N, C-alpha and C positions, 0 to 999 in steps of 0.2 A: 725616649721610649722605644726606639727602633730595635728589633732583634739584631744581635751581632752575628755576622756571617761573612765568609769570604769564599769566593769561587776560585781563588788563586789568581796569580798575575795574568794579565791578558797576553795571549800568544800573538795576536794581531790586533792592533788598536787603530780605529778610525778616528782621527782627530777632527772634531767639528767645534770650532771656537774654543770654549773653556772645557770641553768634555771629551772623554774617550769612550767610544762605542765599540764593544766587542761581543762576540757570540760564542761563548764556551759551549762545550757539549752538555746540554741540559740533562742528559740521561745519567751523568756522573754525579749529580747532586740534587738535593731538594731544597729550595729556598724556604726558610721558615715563615710561618704565618705571623701576622702582627699579634701583639698581646691584647688582653682584655682591657688594659688601661687605654690603649689607642681607640679601641671600639667604643668605650664609654665616652671619651672626649669627643669623638666624631658624632655620636648620638646626641650629646649635649649641644654641639654646634648646629646640628640639623634642627633641633627644637628651636634654637634661637633664630635660625634662618626662616623657619616656617612662621614664627611670630612676626619677624620683620616683614616677610612677604605679605602677611595679612594686613599689616599696618600701612605698607606702601605697595599695593597690589600691582602697579604698573611698572615696577622697577626691573629693568633687564638684568642688572648685575646680581640682584638678590636671588631671583628665580634661577638664574644661570648657575650660581654657586650651590644652590640647593640641589639642582639636578646633578651637578658635578659630584657632590659628596654622596648622593644616593647611589650613583653609578659606582663610586669607589667602595661603597658598603655592600654592593650587590643586593640592594634592597628592591624587592619585587614591586614596591609601590611607586617606582620611578615613572611608569607610564601614566598612572592617574595623576601624579604630581605635575608631569609635563603638560598633560591635557588641561589642567586647571590654570595654566599660565594666562595672565591678563596683560602681559607686556607687549612690546612691539610684535606685530603679527608674524613677520618672517622669522624673528628670533624664537618665538614660541614654536613655530612649525619645525625649525631646526632642532630645538630641544626634544620635540616629539620624535623626530627622526633618530636622534641619539638614543632615546629611551627604547625605541623599538629595536634598534640595531643591537644594543647590548643584551636585549632579551631574546635575540635569535630570530626575530620576525623581520627578515631582510626585505621582503616584498613591501610590507607596510613602511619600513624605514625608507625604502626607495621612493615611495609615493610622497612621504612627508618632506623629504629633502628636495624633491622636484618642485613641490609647491613653494617651499622656502626660497629656492633659487629664482622662481618667477617673481616673487614679491620683493626681494632685496634690492637695494640700490645698485646701479650698474657697476660702479667701481668695486663694491663688495663682491658682486657676482663674478667679476673678472678675476678677482683674487681667489675665490673659491674654486674656479674652474681651471686654475693654473696647475698643470701636472708636471712641470719641468723638474721639481726636486726628485721625482720618482723615476725619471727616465734615464736610460743609459746614455753614454756620451754622444754617440752619433745622432741619435734621435733628439736628444735634448737641445743640441745646437740649432737644429732646424726648427724645432718647436718654439724656441724663444723668439724667433724672428716673426712668428705669426701674430696677427691681431687677435683680439679677444673673440671675434666672430669666427675666425679661421680655427682657433683652438677649440672652440665649442664643437665645430663640425668634426675636427680630428678626434676629439675626445670620445665621440659616439662609437667609433670603431675601436679605439684603444680600450675602452671599458668593456666592449663586447668580447674582445679577444682575451682580456685579462680576467674575466669572470672565472673563478677557480673551478666551479662545478655548475653545469647547466641543470643538473638534477635538483638543485636546491632553488626554490622560488626566490626571485629578486637577484640582485648582483651584490653579493656581500663584500666584494673588494671595493666597489664604488661607495657603498654606504659606510664602510670602514674609513675610507679617505675623508668623506664629508664629516664623519664623527671626529676624526683627527683634526681637521680644520677648525671645527667648532671648539675642540678642546684647547687649541692654541688661543682662541678668543677668550675662553673662560680663564686662562692662566695669566693673561696680560696684566690685569690689575688686581692680582690676588697673590697670596703667599704660596710658595711651592716647597716641597719636602727637601729639596736640595739647599734651601736657605739662601739662594742666590737671586739676583735681579733677573727677571725674565728678559730674554733677548732672542735674536735671530737664530743663534745656535740651538737653543732648546726648541724653538719652533720647527727648525729643519729636522731635528732628530725625531720630533713627534710625528711630523708628516711622513718621514721615511720608515720609521720603525714602530710607531704607536706610542701611547703613553704607558708609563710604568703601572703594573698591577700590584707590585710589591716593592717595598724599600727595605734596605738593611744598612747597618753601619759596620765599619771595620771592627774586627775583634780588638780587644785591648792588648797592646804590645808592651814591651819593656821600656820603650821610650815615649814620653809624653808628646802629644801633637797639639798644634795651635788650634785646630778646628776639627770637628767631626767630619770624617769622610763618608759620604752617603752614596750608595749605589741604588739606582732604579732598575728594576727587572721587568722588561716587557714580556708579554706572553711568548712562550716557546713551546715547540720549535716553530720558527717562522719560515715562510717559503716565498720565493720570488715568482710572481705570476705575470709580470709584464713581459712583452716580447723584448728580445735583446737587440732587435733591429727595428727600423721604421716599419709600421704596419703596411703590408703590401696593398697595392691598388686593387687587386682582385683576390677573392677568397682562395682561388686555386694555388696562389703563391704562399699560402700559410702552411708551413710544414712543421712537424713535431719538433724538429731540431732547432726551430727558432725560440723554443721555450727552454729555459734553464731554471727549473723549479728550485734546485739546490745551488743557486749561484753563490760563489764564495770568492771574495767577500760580497755580500748582497748590496745592491744599490738601494733596494727597499725590501721590506718583507712584511708578511702578514701571517698570523697564526689562526687559521679557521677554528672556531670553537668546536666544530663537529668532527674534527679529525686530529688525532695526536701524531699521525704520520701522513705523509703525502708523497706518492711515488708515481713514476710513469708506469704504463700498462702495456704489455705485449699483446696486441690484439690484431687479428686478421680481419680486414674490412674489404669488401668487394661490392661493386655496384652492377646492376643489371637493368637495362632499359625495358620498360613496358609501355610502349606508345609514348605519350607525353609525360609519363611519370617514371620514377626510378625506384627500383627495389634495392634496398641496402641490406647486406648480410654482415654481421659482426660476430666473430667467434673468439673466445678467450678460455684459458685454462689456468687457474690460480690454485690448483690443488697442492702445489709445492710451496706456496707462499706462506710465510709464518703468521701472517695476520688473517688473510681471507680464508685460509683452510681451517681456521679455528673459530671464526666469528661469523655470525649471520650478517649478510650484507645485501643491500639493494643494488641493482644494476640498471643502466639505461643506455640506449642507443639514441643519439640526438642528431638531427640534421637541420641546418639553418641556411637560408638563402643569404641573409644579411642581418645587420644589427636592428633593423626596423621591422622585420617579419617574425611573427611567432614561430617557434620551432615545431618540427614534427618529432615526436618522441615516442619510443616504445620502452616502457619501464617494467621491470620485474621486482616486486616488493621483497622477495626472498629468493635469491638466485643460488643455484648449485655452483660448485667450484668450477666446473666445466660447463659452458653454456653457449648457445647460439641465439642471437636476437636479430630480428628483422624489423624493418620499418619501410613504408612507402612514402615518397615525397613527390610533390609536383615540380621540383626544381631540377635543373640540369647541372648548374654549377652550385656548389654548396660547401659549407664547413660541417664536418662530421666529427662527432665525439663519442667515445665509449667510456663510461664512467662507473666506478664501483664505490660504494660508501658503506662502511661497517655500521651496523645499527647501534653499537655501543660506543661510537666515536673512536674506536681503536685506530682507524685509518681510512684513507681514500686513495684511489688510483684512477688515472685517466690516460686516454690516448686521444689525440686531436689532430686533424689534418684537413686541409682544403683540397677540393677536387674540381677540375675543369669538366666541361660537358662531354659526355659520350655522344658523338654525333650519330644521328639516325637518319639515313637516306636510303630509300629502297633501291636506288640505282647504284649504290656504292657499298663496298664491304666495310664494316666497322666492327669493333671488338668490345666486349664487356671487360671488366677487370678480371684478373686471374684469381681463382679460388682453389686453395689446396684442400683436398678432402682425404679421408681415410681410403686406402687403396684396396681394401679387401672387404667382402669376398669378390666383388665385381665393381666396375666403375659406374657411376651414376649416369643415367640417360637423359635427365633433365634437371632443372634447378630445384624442383620440389624434392627430388631424391638427394641432391647434393647438399642442401642446407643442413639437415640434421647430421651430416657426416663431415661438416666443415672442421678443419683442424684448428684447435685453439691456440692462436698466436702464429708467429713466424719462425719458430725454432723447431728443428726436426732432428731425430736420432738417425745415425747412419745405418742402423740395422733395420730400419723400417722402410717399406715401400709406400710411396705417397702418390695419390692421384691428383692430377691437375685438371680443373674443370673451367670452361669458359663458354661464352655464347658468341656466335657470329650473327651480324645483322646485315640485311641486304642480300642481293644476289647478282650474279653475273650471267653471261650468255649460257644457254643450255649446253653448248658443246665446249665450254671452257674448262680448263683445269686450274684449280686455285692453289698456288704455292703457299706452303706454310713452313716457317722456320722457328725452331725453339733453341735458344742459346742460353747456356748457364755459364756465367763468367765470374771467376773469383774476384773478390774485392780485397785489396791489400789491407792486411791487418795492422800495419804499423812499422815503426823503425826496426825493431828487432827481427821481424820476419824478412824485411828487405835486406838487412845485413846478413842473415843466415843464407838467404838465397844468393847474395853476392859471393859468399864464401862457399857456396854449393853444399851447405850443410843440409838444406832441405830442397827438394826438387821444385822447379817452377811449374805451377799448375796452369795448364792451357785451358781455354774455353772449350766447353762441350757443346757441339752443334748438331742438331738433328733436322733434316729437311724431308718433306714429303708433299704430295699433291692430293687434292680432293676435288670432288665435283663442286663447282662453284654455283650451281643452280639448285641448291638443296632447299631454298626457301628464305623468307624474310627473317625468320628467327630459327636458328638451329644450334643445338647444344653439342659440345665436343668435350672429350676427356682423353687423357693419356696417363699411363702409369710410369712413374719415375723410380728408378732404383738408386737411392742415394748412397749406397755402399760403393758406387763407382767413383765418388769424389771424396777428397780428404775433408776433415773438419775445417770449418771456416765460414766466412760470409760470402754470399753469392748474389749476383743480379740475374734474375730469371726473366728473359725477354721473349715474347711471342710476337712474330711478325707474319702478317697474312696479306696475300694479294701481291699485285704488281704496283709500280709507282702510281699514286702515292700509297705507301704501305699503311695498313692498320696495325698499330703497335700497342701492346699492353706489357707491363713489367712489374716486378715486385722484388724486394730485397728479402732474402731468407738467411738463416744461420743453421748450418749443419753441425751437430754436436757429436 
């Protein structure tokens, strides 16, 4: 009864046991839906399973298969059916977690799976907590040597960092994983659409890429075949949310480059139901100390983006101390394409995220980075982060003036003048002069530019350095700003570094791109 369909031959095939896993461009085709005959057969099976469950209400297998096929049918009664479970307690709670997850209530799914994990036997819990199939090579080798208790401690940070969006309640990547583990349990003693014996290869594929939401069979050809060739289609497009390296010991070491959302080929992938696309975000983020708290400023401009320029979207600026502490969040329910968001936090070292989510599920975008503490000692000079602002008609004199003028992102046009704003903390002796140095250093663009330079086809760009002195006794907190004329530098990427004082220097830096 399966619809006949072919996405073409695989261009890159991941062999896992008896199966080939590949990810064609899902924008090039639409997988056909199943026919009414399959829907009628499933509905009949579900009626039989409900009758069997009423006759044997404590049977794990029967209620498990009923929930499995309600999920497959996208039946909204799956939550009430799971809640009516009278089987083994942890099994029922896991089924409730699955039902909430597929219904999009990730926070409730998180809670249900947490309860199930507390109730299940230790060997089963150890299996459920094993993330090794999802991890990239370097991290996986270290992870496999850990005990169950060590893995559980490591998992807390892994899941915290792998959460696709903090703006959505719950951790949907974690509840997706537990739903996949449960799905492998449901399949072990049941028939599957491939018509093959369940084995470790199918379990691994399910854990890494999810269970199929549609199935098709190959179109009829001119030559007869011995058996039907069945293809399972997982939700697409999928994205890779795990770090590509071992989770750093401190949040300050978590940088945006450690994420490879569009990893190819992916070690694992997940397709969030709330976003048909998922991309990185060019955001400018700067921190400013206010006593024991930190004020964070985030600016973005997606007016040229094909998704967010045309769709209403929510935005959030999120700051977190660690995986166990509730975040500080500033959320805008309907954001303009160009916007500046601020939030205050009590933490000095923290993980900061800027997130956008289209309201019609068209797409999501994010920027995520860890930061170390900005030191604050009244007897020493320290620096805030650098904040680029619009350079006209005049430069801002304090942070309140600078915030609404913050430049959206880290890319700048050469024909624009841009202001650079920062704050100094602490003071020196009244008769001292405070040396300040601003350096703009080109970052090599790659092989071809290096080759052109070697052939003297393009000139070598030297760093631009500006030095001056100011009164060091201007106060515990003082704002500074300068005007930069970017027409003086060629297009390319640059490291902008500000150094203040004598040894030890206070340093702040940022990478920008001049277009």
